[in-house]
MDAnalysis code that builds the backbone (N, CA, C; Angstrom):
import MDAnalysis as mda
import numpy as np

u = mda.Universe.empty(339, n_residues=113, atom_resindex=np.repeat(np.arange(113), 3), trajectory=True)
u.add_TopologyAttr("name", ["N", "CA", "C"] * 113)
u.add_TopologyAttr("resid", np.arange(1, 114))
u.add_TopologyAttr("resname", ["MET", "PHE", "ARG", "GLN", "ARG", "THR", "PRO", "LEU", "SER", "SER", "LEU", "ASP", "ARG", "LEU", "GLU", "LYS", "GLU", "ALA", "ASN", "ASN", "ASP", "PHE", "LYS", "LEU", "LEU", "SER", "ASP", "LEU", "GLY", "PRO", "GLU", "TYR", "PHE", "GLY", "ALA", "GLU", "HIS", "LEU", "VAL", "GLU", "LEU", "ARG", "GLU", "ALA", "ALA", "ARG", "GLN", "ARG", "LEU", "GLN", "LEU", "PHE", "GLU", "LYS", "ARG", "ILE", "ARG", "LEU", "ALA", "MET", "LEU", "LEU", "ALA", "GLY", "THR", "GLY", "ALA", "GLY", "TRP", "LEU", "LEU", "LEU", "ALA", "LEU", "LEU", "SER", "GLY", "ILE", "PHE", "GLN", "PHE", "ARG", "TRP", "ILE", "SER", "LEU", "ALA", "ALA", "TYR", "ALA", "LEU", "THR", "GLY", "LEU", "SER", "ILE", "SER", "PHE", "PHE", "TRP", "ALA", "SER", "LEU", "CYS", "CYS", "LYS", "ASN", "ALA", "LEU", "ARG", "GLN", "SER", "GLY"])
u.atoms.positions = np.array([
    [10.338, 15.128, 8.558],
    [10.277, 14.598, 6.846],
    [9.220, 13.197, 7.182],
    [9.374, 12.291, 8.489],
    [8.426, 11.790, 8.602],
    [7.933, 11.288, 9.746],
    [6.719, 10.498, 9.550],
    [6.073, 10.964, 11.154],
    [6.498, 10.347, 11.977],
    [6.947, 10.382, 13.542],
    [7.458, 9.292, 13.873],
    [5.930, 8.932, 15.023],
    [6.480, 7.303, 15.392],
    [5.216, 7.286, 16.040],
    [5.674, 7.594, 17.515],
    [4.100, 7.387, 18.988],
    [4.622, 8.290, 19.834],
    [4.817, 6.641, 20.501],
    [5.435, 6.375, 21.255],
    [5.575, 4.871, 22.042],
    [4.541, 5.038, 22.686],
    [4.401, 3.025, 22.719],
    [2.365, 3.172, 23.440],
    [3.134, 2.591, 24.951],
    [1.847, 2.894, 25.989],
    [2.077, 2.468, 27.040],
    [1.843, 0.930, 27.439],
    [2.105, 0.653, 28.314],
    [1.530, -1.026, 28.380],
    [0.693, -1.185, 28.436],
    [-0.314, -0.680, 28.761],
    [-1.486, -0.889, 28.339],
    [-2.359, -0.897, 27.197],
    [-1.518, -0.023, 26.521],
    [-2.206, 0.817, 25.013],
    [-1.663, -0.676, 24.267],
    [0.029, -0.860, 24.506],
    [-0.112, -2.219, 23.450],
    [-1.037, -3.364, 24.512],
    [-0.833, -3.815, 25.176],
    [-1.886, -4.865, 25.653],
    [-3.047, -5.020, 25.037],
    [-3.886, -3.519, 24.829],
    [-4.732, -3.716, 24.509],
    [-5.111, -3.744, 22.967],
    [-3.974, -3.201, 22.616],
    [-3.789, -3.218, 21.119],
    [-3.737, -4.551, 20.269],
    [-3.154, -5.274, 20.891],
    [-2.540, -6.925, 20.817],
    [-3.932, -7.759, 21.688],
    [-4.703, -7.549, 22.258],
    [-6.230, -8.194, 22.712],
    [-6.864, -7.746, 21.886],
    [-7.088, -6.991, 20.769],
    [-8.197, -6.769, 20.100],
    [-6.986, -7.017, 18.237],
    [-6.751, -7.200, 18.318],
    [-5.902, -8.448, 17.011],
    [-6.519, -9.879, 17.350],
    [-7.366, -10.044, 16.498],
    [-8.432, -11.219, 16.589],
    [-7.673, -12.189, 15.749],
    [-6.507, -11.785, 14.616],
    [-6.317, -12.405, 14.051],
    [-4.731, -13.201, 14.523],
    [-4.372, -12.474, 15.182],
    [-3.428, -12.665, 16.346],
    [-3.463, -14.115, 17.303],
    [-4.687, -13.227, 17.879],
    [-5.621, -13.960, 18.215],
    [-5.630, -15.703, 18.051],
    [-6.040, -15.541, 16.997],
    [-6.020, -16.907, 16.120],
    [-5.005, -18.032, 16.157],
    [-4.492, -16.667, 15.579],
    [-2.924, -17.851, 15.266],
    [-2.267, -18.118, 16.537],
    [-2.259, -17.526, 17.915],
    [-1.780, -17.833, 18.737],
    [-2.677, -19.140, 19.676],
    [-3.333, -18.513, 19.569],
    [-4.987, -19.549, 20.559],
    [-5.336, -21.064, 19.516],
    [-5.295, -20.467, 18.104],
    [-5.962, -21.981, 17.212],
    [-7.557, -21.599, 17.358],
    [-7.876, -22.042, 16.535],
    [-9.818, -21.733, 16.052],
    [-10.638, -22.239, 17.379],
    [-9.918, -23.392, 17.687],
    [-11.120, -24.143, 18.788],
    [-11.247, -23.423, 19.801],
    [-11.092, -21.729, 19.626],
    [-11.042, -21.084, 21.037],
    [-12.702, -19.932, 20.519],
    [-12.452, -20.416, 19.365],
    [-13.723, -19.320, 18.783],
    [-15.057, -19.773, 18.153],
    [-15.959, -19.104, 17.800],
    [-16.878, -19.657, 17.609],
    [-17.257, -19.720, 15.924],
    [-18.381, -20.126, 15.124],
    [-18.655, -20.212, 14.080],
    [-18.686, -18.913, 13.100],
    [-19.498, -18.321, 13.664],
    [-19.392, -17.201, 13.378],
    [-18.905, -16.072, 12.968],
    [-18.090, -16.033, 14.392],
    [-16.818, -15.217, 14.426],
    [-15.639, -15.559, 13.450],
    [-14.988, -16.699, 12.918],
    [-14.649, -17.435, 12.000],
    [-14.892, -16.670, 10.793],
    [-15.676, -16.858, 11.199],
    [-17.346, -16.933, 9.271],
    [-16.410, -15.142, 9.300],
    [-16.825, -13.776, 10.271],
    [-16.840, -12.603, 9.583],
    [-14.916, -12.380, 10.007],
    [-14.196, -13.557, 10.022],
    [-12.917, -13.279, 10.535],
    [-12.171, -13.477, 9.115],
    [-12.664, -14.438, 8.092],
    [-12.201, -14.656, 7.071],
    [-12.954, -13.618, 6.254],
    [-13.777, -13.334, 6.227],
    [-14.600, -12.422, 5.599],
    [-13.665, -10.637, 5.394],
    [-13.456, -10.476, 6.580],
    [-12.645, -9.314, 6.999],
    [-10.899, -9.574, 6.578],
    [-10.844, -11.144, 6.641],
    [-8.616, -11.129, 5.461],
    [-9.639, -11.135, 4.155],
    [-10.267, -11.866, 3.801],
    [-11.198, -11.518, 2.611],
    [-10.632, -10.249, 1.918],
    [-11.640, -9.003, 2.357],
    [-11.277, -7.680, 2.035],
    [-10.700, -7.473, 1.884],
    [-9.177, -7.559, 3.118],
    [-8.578, -7.290, 3.568],
    [-7.218, -7.209, 1.891],
    [-7.099, -8.330, 1.958],
    [-6.558, -9.139, 0.820],
    [-7.245, -8.484, -0.827],
    [-8.563, -8.089, -0.944],
    [-8.828, -7.483, -2.107],
    [-7.679, -5.613, -2.041],
    [-8.294, -5.349, -1.168],
    [-7.688, -3.951, -1.537],
    [-6.603, -4.175, -0.641],
    [-5.108, -4.409, -0.680],
    [-4.626, -5.670, -0.940],
    [-3.532, -5.123, -2.612],
    [-4.840, -6.432, -3.260],
    [-4.428, -6.524, -4.495],
    [-5.156, -4.896, -5.007],
    [-5.746, -4.034, -4.865],
    [-5.836, -3.071, -6.053],
    [-4.917, -2.168, -5.589],
    [-4.553, -2.222, -4.433],
    [-3.103, -0.951, -4.528],
    [-2.331, -1.589, -4.865],
    [-1.630, -3.141, -5.032],
    [-0.273, -3.718, -5.914],
    [-0.839, -3.093, -7.432],
    [-2.182, -3.545, -7.872],
    [-2.288, -3.056, -9.204],
    [-2.127, -1.222, -9.466],
    [-2.874, -0.756, -8.489],
    [-2.281, 0.677, -8.610],
    [-0.881, 0.788, -8.563],
    [-0.403, 0.775, -7.732],
    [1.525, 0.610, -7.987],
    [1.710, 0.604, -9.285],
    [1.755, -0.912, -9.655],
    [2.276, -1.158, -10.915],
    [1.720, -0.666, -11.897],
    [0.657, 0.197, -11.819],
    [-0.152, 1.108, -13.443],
    [0.633, 2.308, -13.092],
    [0.670, 3.126, -12.005],
    [1.459, 3.824, -11.830],
    [3.009, 3.677, -12.063],
    [3.397, 3.036, -12.587],
    [5.317, 2.394, -12.261],
    [5.227, 2.128, -13.802],
    [4.078, 1.303, -14.565],
    [4.310, 1.554, -16.101],
    [3.757, 2.322, -16.878],
    [3.092, 3.259, -16.140],
    [2.703, 4.728, -16.803],
    [4.370, 6.008, -16.795],
    [4.563, 5.426, -15.738],
    [5.973, 6.069, -15.122],
    [7.066, 5.529, -16.457],
    [7.132, 4.494, -16.070],
    [8.539, 4.072, -17.643],
    [7.686, 4.572, -18.775],
    [6.379, 4.436, -19.799],
    [6.248, 4.551, -20.381],
    [6.145, 6.817, -20.891],
    [5.770, 7.484, -20.079],
    [6.401, 8.723, -19.886],
    [7.208, 9.240, -20.396],
    [8.126, 8.586, -19.715],
    [9.844, 7.935, -19.762],
    [10.689, 7.801, -21.370],
    [9.953, 6.417, -21.875],
    [9.818, 6.844, -23.593],
    [9.466, 7.612, -24.175],
    [8.232, 7.994, -23.828],
    [8.018, 9.337, -25.005],
    [9.408, 10.424, -24.709],
    [9.202, 10.836, -23.732],
    [10.532, 11.803, -23.313],
    [11.413, 11.870, -23.968],
    [12.153, 10.091, -24.150],
    [13.051, 10.041, -24.456],
    [13.203, 10.287, -26.300],
    [12.163, 9.628, -26.650],
    [11.412, 9.923, -27.947],
    [12.246, 11.488, -28.970],
    [11.098, 11.700, -28.388],
    [10.658, 13.421, -28.187],
    [11.213, 13.960, -27.845],
    [12.649, 13.971, -27.069],
    [13.887, 14.583, -27.551],
    [14.874, 14.276, -28.788],
    [15.232, 12.977, -28.641],
    [15.496, 12.699, -29.801],
    [15.303, 13.300, -31.076],
    [14.023, 13.740, -31.410],
    [13.255, 13.843, -32.363],
    [12.896, 15.427, -32.448],
    [13.970, 16.113, -31.216],
    [13.490, 17.785, -30.404],
    [12.264, 17.779, -30.632],
    [11.475, 17.575, -30.104],
    [10.483, 17.776, -29.362],
    [10.423, 18.487, -28.338],
    [10.666, 19.633, -27.581],
    [11.618, 20.327, -27.073],
    [10.721, 19.787, -25.525],
    [9.155, 20.738, -26.242],
    [8.530, 20.421, -25.107],
    [7.278, 19.761, -24.608],
    [7.031, 19.111, -25.506],
    [6.589, 17.210, -25.408],
    [7.844, 16.216, -24.337],
    [8.862, 16.947, -24.853],
    [10.153, 16.253, -23.621],
    [9.330, 16.527, -22.427],
    [9.979, 18.172, -22.542],
    [9.565, 18.221, -20.710],
    [8.400, 18.334, -20.363],
    [7.166, 17.968, -20.896],
    [5.734, 17.407, -19.772],
    [6.355, 16.157, -19.981],
    [6.495, 14.835, -20.919],
    [6.311, 13.981, -20.237],
    [7.687, 13.766, -19.464],
    [8.737, 14.173, -19.624],
    [9.040, 14.244, -17.742],
    [9.104, 14.435, -16.134],
    [8.455, 15.414, -17.216],
    [7.762, 16.476, -15.599],
    [6.414, 14.994, -15.063],
    [5.690, 14.669, -15.918],
    [4.595, 13.651, -16.094],
    [5.548, 12.026, -15.544],
    [6.430, 11.920, -15.827],
    [6.999, 10.949, -15.272],
    [7.346, 10.869, -14.142],
    [7.740, 12.260, -13.549],
    [8.641, 12.319, -11.805],
    [7.336, 12.190, -11.378],
    [6.251, 12.668, -12.153],
    [4.909, 13.084, -11.437],
    [3.996, 10.594, -10.788],
    [5.038, 10.129, -12.044],
    [3.986, 9.040, -11.354],
    [5.060, 8.624, -11.247],
    [6.337, 8.063, -11.124],
    [6.916, 7.791, -10.338],
    [6.944, 8.174, -8.600],
    [6.463, 9.521, -8.544],
    [6.400, 10.309, -6.894],
    [4.382, 8.906, -6.362],
    [3.864, 9.432, -7.308],
    [2.685, 8.398, -6.775],
    [2.715, 7.058, -6.803],
    [3.874, 6.242, -7.429],
    [4.419, 5.405, -7.237],
    [4.294, 4.946, -5.911],
    [5.958, 5.884, -5.463],
    [6.728, 5.873, -4.451],
    [6.213, 5.776, -3.074],
    [4.595, 7.017, -3.569],
    [3.448, 7.240, -2.192],
    [2.584, 6.162, -1.889],
    [2.502, 6.205, -3.357],
    [1.227, 4.330, -2.709],
    [2.192, 3.193, -2.362],
    [3.517, 2.854, -1.914],
    [3.851, 2.281, -1.743],
    [4.036, 2.303, -0.240],
    [4.517, 3.563, 0.127],
    [4.636, 3.759, 1.692],
    [3.169, 4.075, 1.995],
    [2.262, 4.243, 1.493],
    [0.848, 4.588, 2.350],
    [0.542, 2.591, 2.508],
    [1.189, 2.020, 1.322],
    [0.837, 0.559, 1.805],
    [1.593, 0.446, 3.244],
    [2.458, 0.399, 3.268],
    [3.618, -0.151, 3.784],
    [3.158, 0.301, 5.628],
    [2.509, 1.445, 5.422],
    [1.465, 2.616, 6.665],
    [1.383, 1.572, 7.041],
    [0.009, 1.943, 6.504],
    [-1.400, 0.828, 6.406],
    [-0.995, -0.504, 6.948],
    [-0.395, -1.396, 6.555],
    [0.704, -2.608, 7.086],
    [0.305, -2.921, 8.276],
    [1.707, -1.913, 8.181],
    [2.072, -1.621, 9.627],
    [0.832, -1.504, 10.776],
    [-0.153, -0.741, 10.433],
    [-0.877, 0.052, 11.582],
    [-2.142, -1.055, 11.706],
    [-2.330, -2.111, 10.882],
    [-3.395, -2.892, 11.299],
    [-3.733, -3.306, 10.153],
])
């Protein structure tokens, strides 16, 4: 069901860690980096943060719409609007599914890089 990662060889793992500038900056400190490279890292961090904020906003929007569809389904069920209620339940399921998918994708992207 879930895709399992193949274990990295020692060389692949070392190469991946060496290419991670943020980890190197954390380990070594800023004195080993040039000013231009630090500005590039700052811009990359800012872009990653903006992307993260957009994804969180999307996930919260999906969760909110799921709650709204559920409320509509319950109210239409109380007032005996069967077809509206069924459609709203279906849309609730879709919204919640997309919400969970967006969280899983966000976590997968965070772990990959």
